Backbone atoms as SQL, in Angstrom:
CREATE TABLE atoms (id INTEGER PRIMARY KEY, chain TEXT, resi INTEGER, resn TEXT, atom TEXT, x REAL, y REAL, z REAL);
INSERT INTO atoms VALUES
  (1, 'A', 1, 'MET', 'N', 115.648, 91.307, 90.840),
  (2, 'A', 1, 'MET', 'CA', 114.652, 92.050, 90.091),
  (3, 'A', 1, 'MET', 'C', 114.200, 93.239, 90.944),
  (4, 'A', 2, 'GLU', 'N', 114.084, 94.367, 90.316),
  (5, 'A', 2, 'GLU', 'CA', 113.671, 95.570, 91.029),
  (6, 'A', 2, 'GLU', 'C', 112.183, 95.539, 91.348),
  (7, 'A', 3, 'LEU', 'N', 111.806, 96.220, 92.410),
  (8, 'A', 3, 'LEU', 'CA', 110.408, 96.226, 92.840),
  (9, 'A', 3, 'LEU', 'C', 109.506, 96.817, 91.769),
  (10, 'A', 4, 'LEU', 'N', 109.965, 97.884, 91.109),
  (11, 'A', 4, 'LEU', 'CA', 109.145, 98.522, 90.083),
  (12, 'A', 4, 'LEU', 'C', 108.877, 97.575, 88.917),
  (13, 'A', 5, 'SER', 'N', 109.854, 96.784, 88.526),
  (14, 'A', 5, 'SER', 'CA', 109.652, 95.853, 87.424),
  (15, 'A', 5, 'SER', 'C', 108.727, 94.705, 87.835),
  (16, 'A', 6, 'VAL', 'N', 108.811, 94.275, 89.086),
  (17, 'A', 6, 'VAL', 'CA', 107.909, 93.229, 89.573),
  (18, 'A', 6, 'VAL', 'C', 106.475, 93.735, 89.548),
  (19, 'A', 7, 'VAL', 'N', 106.268, 94.970, 89.967),
  (20, 'A', 7, 'VAL', 'CA', 104.926, 95.563, 89.950),
  (21, 'A', 7, 'VAL', 'C', 104.419, 95.680, 88.517),
  (22, 'A', 8, 'SER', 'N', 105.281, 96.093, 87.608),
  (23, 'A', 8, 'SER', 'CA', 104.885, 96.223, 86.210),
  (24, 'A', 8, 'SER', 'C', 104.509, 94.871, 85.607),
  (25, 'A', 9, 'VAL', 'N', 105.284, 93.843, 85.911),
  (26, 'A', 9, 'VAL', 'CA', 104.976, 92.500, 85.410),
  (27, 'A', 9, 'VAL', 'C', 103.653, 92.012, 85.995),
  (28, 'A', 10, 'ALA', 'N', 103.434, 92.242, 87.270),
  (29, 'A', 10, 'ALA', 'CA', 102.185, 91.814, 87.914),
  (30, 'A', 10, 'ALA', 'C', 100.985, 92.535, 87.300),
  (31, 'A', 11, 'ARG', 'N', 101.128, 93.832, 87.047),
  (32, 'A', 11, 'ARG', 'CA', 100.037, 94.580, 86.398),
  (33, 'A', 11, 'ARG', 'C', 99.763, 94.035, 85.003),
  (34, 'A', 12, 'GLY', 'N', 100.827, 93.754, 84.274),
  (35, 'A', 12, 'GLY', 'CA', 100.674, 93.236, 82.917),
  (36, 'A', 12, 'GLY', 'C', 100.002, 91.876, 82.883),
  (37, 'A', 13, 'VAL', 'N', 100.401, 90.986, 83.783),
  (38, 'A', 13, 'VAL', 'CA', 99.786, 89.658, 83.847),
  (39, 'A', 13, 'VAL', 'C', 98.316, 89.776, 84.217),
  (40, 'A', 14, 'THR', 'N', 98.003, 90.650, 85.161),
  (41, 'A', 14, 'THR', 'CA', 96.609, 90.874, 85.538),
  (42, 'A', 14, 'THR', 'C', 95.792, 91.370, 84.355),
  (43, 'A', 15, 'ALA', 'N', 96.352, 92.289, 83.577),
  (44, 'A', 15, 'ALA', 'CA', 95.647, 92.822, 82.415),
  (45, 'A', 15, 'ALA', 'C', 95.429, 91.747, 81.364),
  (46, 'A', 16, 'VAL', 'N', 96.421, 90.902, 81.133),
  (47, 'A', 16, 'VAL', 'CA', 96.297, 89.848, 80.119),
  (48, 'A', 16, 'VAL', 'C', 95.247, 88.816, 80.535),
  (49, 'A', 17, 'VAL', 'N', 95.293, 88.382, 81.780),
  (50, 'A', 17, 'VAL', 'CA', 94.308, 87.405, 82.255),
  (51, 'A', 17, 'VAL', 'C', 92.902, 88.016, 82.245),
  (52, 'A', 18, 'GLY', 'N', 92.789, 89.261, 82.669),
  (53, 'A', 18, 'GLY', 'CA', 91.491, 89.932, 82.641),
  (54, 'A', 18, 'GLY', 'C', 90.960, 90.093, 81.231),
  (55, 'A', 19, 'LEU', 'N', 91.840, 90.395, 80.295),
  (56, 'A', 19, 'LEU', 'CA', 91.423, 90.501, 78.896),
  (57, 'A', 19, 'LEU', 'C', 90.935, 89.151, 78.384),
  (58, 'A', 20, 'PHE', 'N', 91.589, 88.074, 78.793),
  (59, 'A', 20, 'PHE', 'CA', 91.152, 86.735, 78.400),
  (60, 'A', 20, 'PHE', 'C', 89.751, 86.434, 78.939),
  (61, 'A', 21, 'VAL', 'N', 89.521, 86.742, 80.218),
  (62, 'A', 21, 'VAL', 'CA', 88.204, 86.496, 80.826),
  (63, 'A', 21, 'VAL', 'C', 87.144, 87.376, 80.163),
  (64, 'A', 22, 'ALA', 'N', 87.469, 88.631, 79.887),
  (65, 'A', 22, 'ALA', 'CA', 86.518, 89.524, 79.219),
  (66, 'A', 22, 'ALA', 'C', 86.214, 89.023, 77.813),
  (67, 'A', 23, 'THR', 'N', 87.223, 88.481, 77.128),
  (68, 'A', 23, 'THR', 'CA', 87.004, 87.930, 75.794),
  (69, 'A', 23, 'THR', 'C', 86.067, 86.730, 75.844),
  (70, 'A', 24, 'LEU', 'N', 86.236, 85.879, 76.847),
  (71, 'A', 24, 'LEU', 'CA', 85.323, 84.737, 77.001),
  (72, 'A', 24, 'LEU', 'C', 83.893, 85.209, 77.255),
  (73, 'A', 25, 'ALA', 'N', 83.730, 86.217, 78.087),
  (74, 'A', 25, 'ALA', 'CA', 82.393, 86.755, 78.349),
  (75, 'A', 25, 'ALA', 'C', 81.807, 87.366, 77.081),
  (76, 'A', 26, 'TYR', 'N', 82.631, 88.052, 76.294),
  (77, 'A', 26, 'TYR', 'CA', 82.149, 88.644, 75.047),
  (78, 'A', 26, 'TYR', 'C', 81.758, 87.556, 74.047),
  (79, 'A', 27, 'ARG', 'N', 82.527, 86.475, 74.005),
  (80, 'A', 27, 'ARG', 'CA', 82.155, 85.362, 73.127),
  (81, 'A', 27, 'ARG', 'C', 80.814, 84.767, 73.549),
  (82, 'A', 28, 'GLY', 'N', 80.570, 84.718, 74.873),
  (83, 'A', 28, 'GLY', 'CA', 79.280, 84.252, 75.373),
  (84, 'A', 28, 'GLY', 'C', 78.155, 85.180, 74.935),
  (85, 'A', 29, 'TYR', 'N', 78.419, 86.481, 74.949),
  (86, 'A', 29, 'TYR', 'CA', 77.430, 87.449, 74.461),
  (87, 'A', 29, 'TYR', 'C', 77.141, 87.229, 72.986),
  (88, 'A', 30, 'ARG', 'N', 78.190, 87.057, 72.179),
  (89, 'A', 30, 'ARG', 'CA', 78.009, 86.876, 70.731),
  (90, 'A', 30, 'ARG', 'C', 77.250, 85.576, 70.430),
  (91, 'A', 31, 'ARG', 'N', 77.513, 84.545, 71.204),
  (92, 'A', 31, 'ARG', 'CA', 76.877, 83.254, 70.972),
  (93, 'A', 31, 'ARG', 'C', 75.396, 83.292, 71.359),
  (94, 'A', 32, 'ASN', 'N', 75.060, 83.937, 72.479),
  (95, 'A', 32, 'ASN', 'CA', 73.697, 83.895, 72.999),
  (96, 'A', 32, 'ASN', 'C', 72.942, 85.210, 72.870),
  (97, 'A', 33, 'GLY', 'N', 73.625, 86.287, 72.520),
  (98, 'A', 33, 'GLY', 'CA', 72.966, 87.582, 72.413),
  (99, 'A', 33, 'GLY', 'C', 72.521, 88.138, 73.756),
  (100, 'A', 34, 'SER', 'N', 73.197, 87.734, 74.836),
  (101, 'A', 34, 'SER', 'CA', 72.801, 88.134, 76.180),
  (102, 'A', 34, 'SER', 'C', 73.414, 89.484, 76.546),
  (103, 'A', 35, 'ALA', 'N', 72.554, 90.431, 76.883),
  (104, 'A', 35, 'ALA', 'CA', 73.038, 91.753, 77.292),
  (105, 'A', 35, 'ALA', 'C', 73.830, 91.667, 78.594),
  (106, 'A', 36, 'LYS', 'N', 73.492, 90.696, 79.454),
  (107, 'A', 36, 'LYS', 'CA', 74.232, 90.523, 80.706),
  (108, 'A', 36, 'LYS', 'C', 75.683, 90.167, 80.437),
  (109, 'A', 37, 'MET', 'N', 75.910, 89.289, 79.483),
  (110, 'A', 37, 'MET', 'CA', 77.282, 88.883, 79.163),
  (111, 'A', 37, 'MET', 'C', 78.070, 90.030, 78.543),
  (112, 'A', 38, 'ARG', 'N', 77.398, 90.834, 77.747),
  (113, 'A', 38, 'ARG', 'CA', 78.080, 91.989, 77.152),
  (114, 'A', 38, 'ARG', 'C', 78.500, 92.973, 78.235),
  (115, 'A', 39, 'ALA', 'N', 77.584, 93.278, 79.153),
  (116, 'A', 39, 'ALA', 'CA', 77.908, 94.196, 80.240),
  (117, 'A', 39, 'ALA', 'C', 78.988, 93.610, 81.148),
  (118, 'A', 40, 'LEU', 'N', 78.929, 92.307, 81.380),
  (119, 'A', 40, 'LEU', 'CA', 79.953, 91.663, 82.190),
  (120, 'A', 40, 'LEU', 'C', 81.315, 91.736, 81.510),
  (121, 'A', 41, 'ALA', 'N', 81.352, 91.530, 80.193),
  (122, 'A', 41, 'ALA', 'CA', 82.611, 91.629, 79.447),
  (123, 'A', 41, 'ALA', 'C', 83.189, 93.034, 79.541),
  (124, 'A', 42, 'VAL', 'N', 82.348, 94.037, 79.400),
  (125, 'A', 42, 'VAL', 'CA', 82.812, 95.424, 79.500),
  (126, 'A', 42, 'VAL', 'C', 83.316, 95.716, 80.910),
  (127, 'A', 43, 'GLY', 'N', 82.577, 95.276, 81.924),
  (128, 'A', 43, 'GLY', 'CA', 82.980, 95.516, 83.307),
  (129, 'A', 43, 'GLY', 'C', 84.298, 94.854, 83.656),
  (130, 'A', 44, 'ILE', 'N', 84.469, 93.607, 83.255),
  (131, 'A', 44, 'ILE', 'CA', 85.719, 92.907, 83.548),
  (132, 'A', 44, 'ILE', 'C', 86.872, 93.523, 82.765),
  (133, 'A', 45, 'GLY', 'N', 86.613, 93.894, 81.535),
  (134, 'A', 45, 'GLY', 'CA', 87.647, 94.546, 80.742),
  (135, 'A', 45, 'GLY', 'C', 88.093, 95.859, 81.359),
  (136, 'A', 46, 'LEU', 'N', 87.136, 96.650, 81.806),
  (137, 'A', 46, 'LEU', 'CA', 87.487, 97.906, 82.476),
  (138, 'A', 46, 'LEU', 'C', 88.225, 97.657, 83.789),
  (139, 'A', 47, 'LEU', 'N', 87.785, 96.656, 84.514),
  (140, 'A', 47, 'LEU', 'CA', 88.370, 96.367, 85.821),
  (141, 'A', 47, 'LEU', 'C', 89.823, 95.935, 85.713),
  (142, 'A', 48, 'THR', 'N', 90.180, 95.303, 84.624),
  (143, 'A', 48, 'THR', 'CA', 91.555, 94.811, 84.501),
  (144, 'A', 48, 'THR', 'C', 92.360, 95.645, 83.514),
  (145, 'A', 49, 'VAL', 'N', 91.983, 95.600, 82.271),
  (146, 'A', 49, 'VAL', 'CA', 92.730, 96.319, 81.239),
  (147, 'A', 49, 'VAL', 'C', 92.536, 97.823, 81.371),
  (148, 'A', 50, 'GLY', 'N', 91.335, 98.257, 81.716),
  (149, 'A', 50, 'GLY', 'CA', 91.066, 99.681, 81.865),
  (150, 'A', 50, 'GLY', 'C', 91.918, 100.319, 82.945),
  (151, 'A', 51, 'ILE', 'N', 92.046, 99.631, 84.072),
  (152, 'A', 51, 'ILE', 'CA', 92.874, 100.148, 85.153),
  (153, 'A', 51, 'ILE', 'C', 94.336, 100.178, 84.724),
  (154, 'A', 52, 'TYR', 'N', 94.784, 99.124, 84.057),
  (155, 'A', 52, 'TYR', 'CA', 96.172, 99.067, 83.584),
  (156, 'A', 52, 'TYR', 'C', 96.475, 100.238, 82.660),
  (157, 'A', 53, 'VAL', 'N', 95.605, 100.465, 81.694),
  (158, 'A', 53, 'VAL', 'CA', 95.820, 101.554, 80.732),
  (159, 'A', 53, 'VAL', 'C', 95.753, 102.913, 81.428),
  (160, 'A', 54, 'ALA', 'N', 94.783, 103.096, 82.303),
  (161, 'A', 54, 'ALA', 'CA', 94.631, 104.381, 82.990),
  (162, 'A', 54, 'ALA', 'C', 95.847, 104.702, 83.851),
  (163, 'A', 55, 'VAL', 'N', 96.339, 103.721, 84.574),
  (164, 'A', 55, 'VAL', 'CA', 97.503, 103.941, 85.434),
  (165, 'A', 55, 'VAL', 'C', 98.746, 104.192, 84.587),
  (166, 'A', 56, 'MET', 'N', 98.909, 103.452, 83.514),
  (167, 'A', 56, 'MET', 'CA', 100.078, 103.654, 82.651),
  (168, 'A', 56, 'MET', 'C', 100.046, 105.050, 82.020),
  (169, 'A', 57, 'LEU', 'N', 98.879, 105.491, 81.573),
  (170, 'A', 57, 'LEU', 'CA', 98.774, 106.827, 80.993),
  (171, 'A', 57, 'LEU', 'C', 99.057, 107.913, 82.030),
  (172, 'A', 58, 'ALA', 'N', 98.515, 107.720, 83.229),
  (173, 'A', 58, 'ALA', 'CA', 98.762, 108.702, 84.290),
  (174, 'A', 58, 'ALA', 'C', 100.247, 108.745, 84.654),
  (175, 'A', 59, 'ASP', 'N', 100.893, 107.593, 84.668),
  (176, 'A', 59, 'ASP', 'CA', 102.337, 107.554, 84.932),
  (177, 'A', 59, 'ASP', 'C', 103.118, 108.223, 83.812),
  (178, 'A', 60, 'MET', 'N', 102.694, 108.018, 82.568),
  (179, 'A', 60, 'MET', 'CA', 103.411, 108.587, 81.421),
  (180, 'A', 60, 'MET', 'C', 103.377, 110.109, 81.398),
  (181, 'A', 61, 'VAL', 'N', 102.248, 110.682, 81.811),
  (182, 'A', 61, 'VAL', 'CA', 102.155, 112.141, 81.794),
  (183, 'A', 61, 'VAL', 'C', 102.804, 112.762, 83.029),
  (184, 'A', 62, 'GLY', 'N', 103.312, 111.921, 83.914),
  (185, 'A', 62, 'GLY', 'CA', 104.020, 112.426, 85.076),
  (186, 'A', 62, 'GLY', 'C', 103.129, 112.847, 86.227),
  (187, 'A', 63, 'ALA', 'N', 101.949, 112.267, 86.296),
  (188, 'A', 63, 'ALA', 'CA', 101.031, 112.607, 87.384),
  (189, 'A', 63, 'ALA', 'C', 101.591, 112.086, 88.704),
  (190, 'A', 64, 'GLY', 'N', 101.271, 112.752, 89.766),
  (191, 'A', 64, 'GLY', 'CA', 101.722, 112.340, 91.094),
  (192, 'A', 64, 'GLY', 'C', 100.985, 111.099, 91.564),
  (193, 'A', 65, 'ASN', 'N', 101.436, 110.573, 92.680),
  (194, 'A', 65, 'ASN', 'CA', 100.830, 109.359, 93.223),
  (195, 'A', 65, 'ASN', 'C', 99.354, 109.548, 93.560),
  (196, 'A', 66, 'GLY', 'N', 99.001, 110.718, 94.052),
  (197, 'A', 66, 'GLY', 'CA', 97.602, 110.980, 94.388),
  (198, 'A', 66, 'GLY', 'C', 96.701, 110.934, 93.176),
  (199, 'A', 67, 'VAL', 'N', 97.162, 111.505, 92.071),
  (200, 'A', 67, 'VAL', 'CA', 96.368, 111.494, 90.836),
  (201, 'A', 67, 'VAL', 'C', 96.248, 110.074, 90.293),
  (202, 'A', 68, 'VAL', 'N', 97.338, 109.319, 90.341),
  (203, 'A', 68, 'VAL', 'CA', 97.304, 107.931, 89.871),
  (204, 'A', 68, 'VAL', 'C', 96.305, 107.124, 90.695),
  (205, 'A', 69, 'LEU', 'N', 96.335, 107.298, 92.004),
  (206, 'A', 69, 'LEU', 'CA', 95.375, 106.580, 92.857),
  (207, 'A', 69, 'LEU', 'C', 93.944, 107.025, 92.594),
  (208, 'A', 70, 'LEU', 'N', 93.744, 108.318, 92.338),
  (209, 'A', 70, 'LEU', 'CA', 92.408, 108.821, 92.030),
  (210, 'A', 70, 'LEU', 'C', 91.891, 108.224, 90.724),
  (211, 'A', 71, 'VAL', 'N', 92.731, 108.206, 89.713),
  (212, 'A', 71, 'VAL', 'CA', 92.336, 107.636, 88.417),
  (213, 'A', 71, 'VAL', 'C', 92.022, 106.159, 88.570),
  (214, 'A', 72, 'ARG', 'N', 92.882, 105.456, 89.276),
  (215, 'A', 72, 'ARG', 'CA', 92.650, 104.022, 89.499),
  (216, 'A', 72, 'ARG', 'C', 91.333, 103.791, 90.249),
  (217, 'A', 73, 'GLY', 'N', 91.086, 104.588, 91.260),
  (218, 'A', 73, 'GLY', 'CA', 89.846, 104.448, 92.021),
  (219, 'A', 73, 'GLY', 'C', 88.612, 104.736, 91.189),
  (220, 'A', 74, 'LEU', 'N', 88.673, 105.776, 90.359),
  (221, 'A', 74, 'LEU', 'CA', 87.531, 106.106, 89.505),
  (222, 'A', 74, 'LEU', 'C', 87.231, 104.998, 88.499),
  (223, 'A', 75, 'VAL', 'N', 88.272, 104.473, 87.868),
  (224, 'A', 75, 'VAL', 'CA', 88.063, 103.391, 86.900),
  (225, 'A', 75, 'VAL', 'C', 87.535, 102.149, 87.607),
  (226, 'A', 76, 'THR', 'N', 88.017, 101.888, 88.802),
  (227, 'A', 76, 'THR', 'CA', 87.527, 100.730, 89.570),
  (228, 'A', 76, 'THR', 'C', 86.050, 100.878, 89.896),
  (229, 'A', 77, 'VAL', 'N', 85.648, 102.046, 90.358),
  (230, 'A', 77, 'VAL', 'CA', 84.238, 102.274, 90.707),
  (231, 'A', 77, 'VAL', 'C', 83.348, 102.148, 89.473),
  (232, 'A', 78, 'ILE', 'N', 83.770, 102.733, 88.367),
  (233, 'A', 78, 'ILE', 'CA', 82.978, 102.662, 87.134),
  (234, 'A', 78, 'ILE', 'C', 82.848, 101.216, 86.671),
  (235, 'A', 79, 'SER', 'N', 83.949, 100.482, 86.686),
  (236, 'A', 79, 'SER', 'CA', 83.892, 99.095, 86.214),
  (237, 'A', 79, 'SER', 'C', 83.047, 98.216, 87.137),
  (238, 'A', 80, 'LEU', 'N', 83.144, 98.428, 88.430),
  (239, 'A', 80, 'LEU', 'CA', 82.311, 97.644, 89.344),
  (240, 'A', 80, 'LEU', 'C', 80.837, 98.000, 89.209),
  (241, 'A', 81, 'CYS', 'N', 80.533, 99.246, 88.872),
  (242, 'A', 81, 'CYS', 'CA', 79.141, 99.616, 88.597),
  (243, 'A', 81, 'CYS', 'C', 78.620, 98.903, 87.354),
  (244, 'A', 82, 'VAL', 'N', 79.468, 98.753, 86.348),
  (245, 'A', 82, 'VAL', 'CA', 79.064, 98.024, 85.139),
  (246, 'A', 82, 'VAL', 'C', 78.835, 96.552, 85.463),
  (247, 'A', 83, 'VAL', 'N', 79.700, 95.952, 86.273),
  (248, 'A', 83, 'VAL', 'CA', 79.517, 94.554, 86.674),
  (249, 'A', 83, 'VAL', 'C', 78.239, 94.416, 87.501),
  (250, 'A', 84, 'LEU', 'N', 77.979, 95.351, 88.406),
  (251, 'A', 84, 'LEU', 'CA', 76.753, 95.327, 89.199),
  (252, 'A', 84, 'LEU', 'C', 75.529, 95.432, 88.289),
  (253, 'A', 85, 'TYR', 'N', 75.593, 96.288, 87.293),
  (254, 'A', 85, 'TYR', 'CA', 74.518, 96.409, 86.318),
  (255, 'A', 85, 'TYR', 'C', 74.298, 95.076, 85.607),
  (256, 'A', 86, 'ALA', 'N', 75.400, 94.421, 85.232),
  (257, 'A', 86, 'ALA', 'CA', 75.285, 93.141, 84.533),
  (258, 'A', 86, 'ALA', 'C', 74.609, 92.090, 85.397),
  (259, 'A', 87, 'ILE', 'N', 74.899, 92.129, 86.679),
  (260, 'A', 87, 'ILE', 'CA', 74.356, 91.101, 87.577),
  (261, 'A', 87, 'ILE', 'C', 72.907, 91.382, 87.948),
  (262, 'A', 88, 'THR', 'N', 72.562, 92.645, 88.142),
  (263, 'A', 88, 'THR', 'CA', 71.238, 92.949, 88.692),
  (264, 'A', 88, 'THR', 'C', 70.209, 93.404, 87.653),
  (265, 'A', 89, 'VAL', 'N', 70.599, 94.217, 86.685),
  (266, 'A', 89, 'VAL', 'CA', 69.628, 94.859, 85.804),
  (267, 'A', 89, 'VAL', 'C', 69.529, 94.192, 84.444),
  (268, 'A', 90, 'ALA', 'N', 70.648, 94.026, 83.786),
  (269, 'A', 90, 'ALA', 'CA', 70.658, 93.572, 82.389),
  (270, 'A', 90, 'ALA', 'C', 70.046, 92.215, 82.215);
């Protein structure tokens, strides 16, 4: 198996598992009406699926490695800020 395909499979599995965890958090929000769970669902979704989508889009448009890393870093920071908000403020 080529290294690029292994990386793609690993990214995909991470996105699927993260989407599952975000879905569970969202179900918790719907059941209890908790703003913390909603923010946590959004943060986890961004952290996993958001990064996957952002990196795939950056790769599709032919962006260089630096741009891909920048996009990944920005999405990571934004998603972790949402998770921090869920834990401390909401």
